[in-house]
C-alpha positions as CSV (number, residue, x, y, z in Angstrom):
1,X,-41.1,31.9,-9.8
2,X,-39.3,35.2,-9.3
3,X,-35.7,35.3,-8.0
4,X,-37.0,37.4,-5.0
5,X,-39.5,34.7,-4.0
6,X,-36.8,32.0,-4.4
7,X,-34.5,34.0,-2.2
8,X,-37.2,34.4,0.5
9,X,-37.7,30.6,0.7
10,X,-34.0,30.1,0.9
11,X,-33.8,32.6,3.8
12,X,-36.8,31.1,5.5
13,X,-35.5,27.5,5.4
14,X,-32.0,28.7,6.3
15,X,-33.3,30.3,9.5
16,X,-35.2,27.1,10.3
17,X,-32.1,25.0,9.8
18,X,-30.0,27.3,12.0
19,X,-32.7,27.1,14.7
20,X,-32.6,23.3,14.6
21,X,-36.2,23.0,13.3
22,X,-35.1,20.5,10.6
23,X,-33.1,18.3,13.0
24,X,-29.5,17.9,14.2
25,X,-26.5,17.8,11.8
26,X,-26.8,14.6,9.7
27,X,-30.6,14.5,9.7
28,X,-32.1,13.8,6.3
29,X,-33.6,16.9,4.7
30,X,-36.8,16.8,2.7
31,X,-36.6,15.6,-0.9
32,X,-36.9,18.0,-3.8
33,X,-40.4,16.7,-4.5
34,X,-41.4,17.2,-0.9
35,X,-40.1,20.8,-1.1
36,X,-42.3,21.3,-4.2
37,X,-45.4,20.1,-2.3
38,X,-44.7,22.2,0.8
39,X,-44.0,25.5,-1.1
40,X,-46.1,24.8,-4.2
41,X,-43.1,25.3,-6.5
42,X,-41.7,23.6,-9.6
43,X,-39.0,20.9,-9.5
44,X,-36.5,23.3,-11.1
45,X,-37.1,25.9,-8.4
46,X,-36.9,23.4,-5.6
47,X,-33.6,22.1,-6.9
48,X,-32.3,25.7,-7.2
49,X,-33.2,26.2,-3.5
50,X,-31.5,23.1,-2.4
51,X,-28.4,24.1,-4.3
52,X,-28.4,27.5,-2.6
53,X,-28.7,25.9,0.8
54,X,-25.7,23.7,-0.1
55,X,-23.7,26.7,-1.2
56,X,-24.6,28.4,2.2
57,X,-23.1,25.3,4.0
58,X,-26.5,24.4,5.5
59,X,-27.1,21.2,3.5
60,X,-24.6,18.5,2.5
61,X,-24.9,15.7,-0.1
62,X,-23.9,12.3,1.3
63,X,-24.5,9.3,-1.0
64,X,-28.1,9.5,-2.2
65,X,-29.2,11.7,0.7
66,X,-29.2,15.4,1.3
67,X,-28.7,16.1,5.0
68,X,-28.4,18.9,7.5
69,X,-24.7,20.0,7.6
70,X,-22.7,20.8,10.7
71,X,-23.0,24.6,11.0
72,X,-21.8,27.7,12.9
73,X,-24.3,29.6,15.1
74,X,-23.7,33.3,15.8
75,X,-20.1,33.0,14.6
76,X,-19.2,30.3,17.1
77,X,-18.6,26.6,16.4
78,X,-21.8,24.7,16.8
79,X,-21.8,21.6,18.9
80,X,-21.5,18.6,16.6
81,X,-21.4,14.9,17.5
82,X,-18.9,12.7,15.6
83,X,-19.0,8.9,15.8
84,X,-15.6,7.2,15.9
85,X,-15.4,3.5,15.1
86,X,-12.0,1.7,15.5
87,X,-11.2,-2.0,15.3
88,X,-9.8,-2.7,18.8
89,X,-10.5,-0.2,21.4
90,X,-8.2,-1.8,24.0
91,X,-5.3,-1.9,21.6
92,X,-2.7,0.7,22.7
93,X,-2.5,2.2,19.2
94,X,-6.2,2.9,19.1
95,X,-6.2,4.2,22.7
96,X,-3.6,6.8,21.5
97,X,-5.5,7.6,18.4
98,X,-8.7,8.2,20.3
99,X,-6.9,10.4,22.7
100,X,-5.4,12.4,19.8
101,X,-8.9,12.7,18.2
102,X,-10.5,13.8,21.5
103,X,-7.9,16.6,21.9
104,X,-8.3,17.7,18.3
105,X,-12.1,17.6,18.6
106,X,-12.2,19.5,21.9
107,X,-10.3,22.4,20.3
108,X,-13.1,22.5,17.7
109,X,-16.0,22.2,20.1
110,X,-16.9,18.7,18.9
111,X,-18.3,15.8,20.8
112,X,-16.8,12.4,20.0
113,X,-18.5,9.0,20.7
114,X,-16.2,6.0,20.2
115,X,-16.8,2.3,19.8
116,X,-14.8,-0.8,18.8
117,X,-15.8,-3.3,16.1
118,X,-13.4,-6.0,17.3
119,X,-12.6,-6.7,13.6
120,X,-16.2,-7.9,13.2
121,X,-17.8,-6.6,10.0
122,X,-21.4,-7.3,11.2
123,X,-20.7,-5.6,14.6
124,X,-19.2,-2.7,12.7
125,X,-22.4,-2.2,10.7
126,X,-24.4,-2.3,14.0
127,X,-22.2,0.4,15.5
128,X,-22.8,2.7,12.5
129,X,-26.6,2.4,13.1
130,X,-26.3,2.8,16.8
131,X,-24.1,5.9,16.6
132,X,-26.2,7.5,13.9
133,X,-29.3,6.9,16.1
134,X,-27.3,8.6,18.9
135,X,-27.1,11.8,16.8
136,X,-23.7,11.4,15.1
137,X,-23.5,13.8,12.2
138,X,-20.5,12.1,10.6
139,X,-18.0,9.3,11.2
140,X,-14.3,8.7,11.5
141,X,-13.7,5.0,10.8
142,X,-10.8,2.6,11.0
143,X,-12.5,-0.2,9.1
144,X,-12.6,-3.8,10.3
145,X,-11.7,-5.1,6.9
146,X,-10.1,-3.6,3.8
147,X,-12.7,-5.3,1.5
148,X,-15.7,-6.7,3.5
149,X,-16.4,-3.4,5.2
150,X,-17.4,-1.9,1.9
151,X,-21.2,-2.6,1.9
152,X,-21.7,-1.1,5.3
153,X,-19.7,2.0,4.5
154,X,-21.4,2.5,1.1
155,X,-24.8,2.3,2.9
156,X,-23.9,5.1,5.4
157,X,-26.1,8.1,4.8
158,X,-23.6,10.5,6.6
159,X,-20.2,11.8,5.7
160,X,-17.3,9.8,6.9
161,X,-13.5,9.7,6.7
162,X,-11.4,6.5,6.8
163,X,-8.3,6.4,9.1
164,X,-5.4,4.1,8.6
165,X,-6.5,2.1,5.6
166,X,-8.6,2.3,2.4
167,X,-11.4,0.0,1.6
168,X,-11.7,-1.4,-1.9
169,X,-14.8,-0.2,-3.7
170,X,-15.4,2.8,-1.4
171,X,-14.8,6.3,-2.6
172,X,-14.0,8.2,0.6
173,X,-11.5,10.7,2.1
174,X,-8.7,8.8,3.8
175,X,-5.9,9.7,6.2
176,X,-3.2,7.2,6.5
177,X,0.5,6.5,6.8
178,X,2.3,5.7,3.5
179,X,2.3,2.0,4.3
180,X,4.0,1.0,1.1
181,X,7.0,3.3,1.9
182,X,7.0,2.0,5.5
183,X,7.4,-1.6,4.2
184,X,10.3,-0.5,2.0
185,X,12.0,1.2,5.0
186,X,11.7,-1.9,7.0
187,X,13.2,-4.0,4.2
188,X,16.0,-1.7,3.5
189,X,17.0,-1.6,7.2
190,X,16.9,-5.4,7.5
191,X,19.0,-5.8,4.3
192,X,21.5,-3.3,5.8
193,X,21.7,-5.5,8.9
194,X,22.8,-8.4,6.6
195,X,19.8,-10.6,7.1
196,X,20.0,-13.8,5.0
197,X,16.2,-14.6,5.0
198,X,13.0,-12.7,5.8
199,X,9.5,-13.1,7.3
200,X,6.4,-10.9,7.4
201,X,3.7,-11.3,10.1
202,X,0.4,-9.7,9.0
203,X,-3.3,-9.7,9.8
204,X,-5.6,-12.2,8.1
205,X,-8.4,-9.6,7.8
206,X,-6.4,-7.5,5.3
207,X,-6.0,-8.8,1.7
208,X,-4.5,-5.6,0.3
209,X,-1.8,-5.1,3.0
210,X,0.4,-2.3,1.6
211,X,2.9,-2.8,4.4
212,X,3.5,-6.3,3.1
213,X,3.5,-5.1,-0.5
214,X,6.2,-2.5,0.2
215,X,8.3,-5.0,2.1
216,X,8.0,-7.6,-0.5
217,X,8.7,-5.1,-3.3
218,X,11.9,-3.9,-1.9
219,X,13.1,-7.4,-1.2
220,X,12.2,-8.4,-4.8
221,X,14.3,-5.4,-6.0
222,X,17.2,-7.0,-4.2
223,X,16.6,-10.5,-5.6
224,X,14.7,-11.9,-2.6
225,X,11.2,-13.4,-3.0
226,X,8.8,-13.4,-0.1
227,X,5.9,-15.8,-0.5
228,X,4.2,-18.9,0.9
229,X,5.1,-19.7,4.5
230,X,7.3,-16.6,4.8
231,X,4.1,-14.4,4.7
232,X,2.4,-15.3,8.0
233,X,-1.2,-14.0,8.3
234,X,-2.8,-14.5,11.7
235,X,-6.0,-13.6,13.5
236,X,-5.6,-10.8,15.9
237,X,-6.9,-12.8,18.9
238,X,-5.3,-16.1,17.9
239,X,-3.3,-18.0,20.4
240,X,0.3,-17.8,19.1
241,X,1.6,-20.8,21.0
242,X,2.8,-22.3,17.7
243,X,4.8,-19.2,16.8
244,X,8.1,-20.5,18.2
245,X,7.7,-23.7,16.2
246,X,7.0,-21.7,13.0
247,X,10.1,-19.5,13.6
248,X,12.4,-22.4,14.3
249,X,11.2,-24.3,11.2
250,X,11.9,-21.3,8.9
251,X,15.1,-20.1,10.4
252,X,17.9,-21.0,8.0
253,X,20.9,-20.7,10.3
254,X,21.9,-17.1,9.4
255,X,20.0,-14.0,10.5
256,X,16.3,-13.8,9.9
257,X,14.7,-10.4,9.4
258,X,11.1,-10.1,10.5
259,X,8.8,-7.2,9.8
260,X,5.5,-7.2,11.7
261,X,2.2,-5.4,10.9
262,X,2.3,-3.7,14.3
263,X,4.3,-3.6,17.5
264,X,2.2,-6.1,19.4
265,X,2.9,-8.7,16.8
266,X,6.6,-7.8,16.9
267,X,6.6,-8.3,20.7
268,X,5.1,-11.8,20.1
269,X,7.8,-12.5,17.6
270,X,10.5,-11.4,20.1
271,X,9.1,-13.8,22.7
272,X,9.0,-16.6,20.2
273,X,12.7,-16.0,19.3
274,X,13.6,-16.1,23.0
275,X,11.8,-19.3,23.5
276,X,13.7,-20.8,20.6
277,X,17.0,-19.6,22.2
278,X,17.7,-17.3,19.2
279,X,19.9,-14.3,19.9
280,X,18.3,-10.9,19.2
281,X,19.3,-9.2,16.9
282,X,22.3,-11.5,15.9
283,X,20.0,-14.4,14.8
284,X,16.6,-12.8,14.6
285,X,16.1,-9.1,13.8
286,X,12.6,-7.7,14.4
287,X,10.9,-4.5,13.2
288,X,7.4,-3.4,14.3
289,X,5.0,-0.7,13.3
290,X,3.3,2.2,15.3
291,X,6.2,3.0,17.7
292,X,4.0,2.5,20.7
293,X,5.4,3.8,24.1
294,X,6.2,0.2,25.1
295,X,8.6,-0.1,22.1
296,X,11.3,1.9,24.0
297,X,10.6,0.2,27.4
298,X,10.9,-3.5,26.6
299,X,14.2,-5.3,26.4
300,X,15.5,-5.5,23.8
301,X,13.9,-2.2,22.8
302,X,11.9,-2.5,19.6
303,X,12.8,-1.0,16.3
304,X,9.5,0.4,14.9
305,X,7.9,2.5,12.1
306,X,6.8,5.9,13.5
307,X,4.5,8.5,12.1
308,X,2.8,11.8,13.4
309,X,-0.4,10.5,15.2
310,X,-1.5,14.0,16.0
311,X,-1.3,14.9,12.4
312,X,-3.5,12.0,11.5
313,X,-6.1,13.1,14.0
314,X,-6.0,16.8,12.8
315,X,-6.2,15.9,9.1
316,X,-9.0,13.4,9.6
317,X,-11.2,15.9,11.5
318,X,-10.5,18.7,9.0
319,X,-11.5,16.5,6.1
320,X,-14.7,15.4,7.8
321,X,-15.6,19.0,8.8
322,X,-15.2,20.1,5.2
323,X,-17.6,17.4,4.1
324,X,-20.1,18.3,6.9
325,X,-20.0,22.0,6.0
326,X,-20.5,21.2,2.3
327,X,-17.1,22.7,1.4
328,X,-16.1,19.5,-0.4
329,X,-18.5,17.3,-2.3
330,X,-16.0,15.9,-4.8
331,X,-14.5,12.5,-5.0
332,X,-12.6,11.1,-2.0
333,X,-8.9,12.0,-1.5
334,X,-6.1,10.2,0.3
335,X,-3.8,12.2,2.6
336,X,-0.6,10.3,3.2
337,X,1.7,11.0,6.1
338,X,5.3,10.0,5.8
339,X,6.7,7.3,8.0
340,X,10.1,7.2,9.7
341,X,12.1,4.3,11.1
342,X,13.1,4.4,14.7
343,X,16.1,2.0,15.1
344,X,16.5,0.2,18.5
345,X,18.0,-3.0,19.8
346,X,15.7,-5.5,18.3
347,X,17.2,-5.1,14.9
348,X,20.5,-3.2,15.4
349,X,23.5,-5.0,17.0
350,X,25.0,-2.3,19.3
351,X,28.7,-2.5,19.7
């Protein structure tokens, strides 16, 4: 087939895509063989046409599918629907994240639909299908599990970006805080507060918890080993009525330094310490993660790891839009944002 005829087909299909005749962004495009049958062309020519449409940002490759990409119409940003799946929609962190994503999406003319998996992998998979059927052209996902979420993510036929954590076995763009460094910051701070023993309170869903790894690494560098009972892994919705007994049993009489996976766990630990009649921070020093607004309002105010939430939202949307526009079809990249430690009364003994 002549180059002119090939260019004419590319122009014809391009106009149809722009007019929405092949479906909304994220809709599967015809296969190369179907393209051959429709236009009576060779496989080589059909593949060349698909490649040209990808170069023009009209098609995007996602897994084994070629889909309609998010696109601009008449120079303005086209309306595009993004599915957002988080683990716990009523958690204050995720409420703040969704608000940041909504603001960032509004500036780009995007429509966001959000849902919560409640840390349930099967429900997470159901949400992917539901949101895709609702016209989502791509996904922003805070996975329910750092390993078990892999099959559902790999089966997604649309571009997606992970927020907050990576998933083993999944090649995807990811935006997250440098959790390993956050763990190190917490350990260094508690060491500086002259703690004599240490605890970590994490989530049972996460086997590759980099916050714990960074915390344990820095303690190991200082000759302290953190293992066994001193690594407490709990279910998010578990009744923590036995937490005071756990803390009392492991407290060795000096100052216990506790680093918690997030601020809500840290608040539970502070309550447990009070029930045990331990002085905070003289006998128990607590560090959280997320720096939620409540961290500065409670008493004692909570020392916590902070990070730029708006930056996470902006970076995640930009990475997803590049995938949707076909500007990036390479392997997934991880964008780390640097954490900082905000020191307050729960860990620092004010004069």
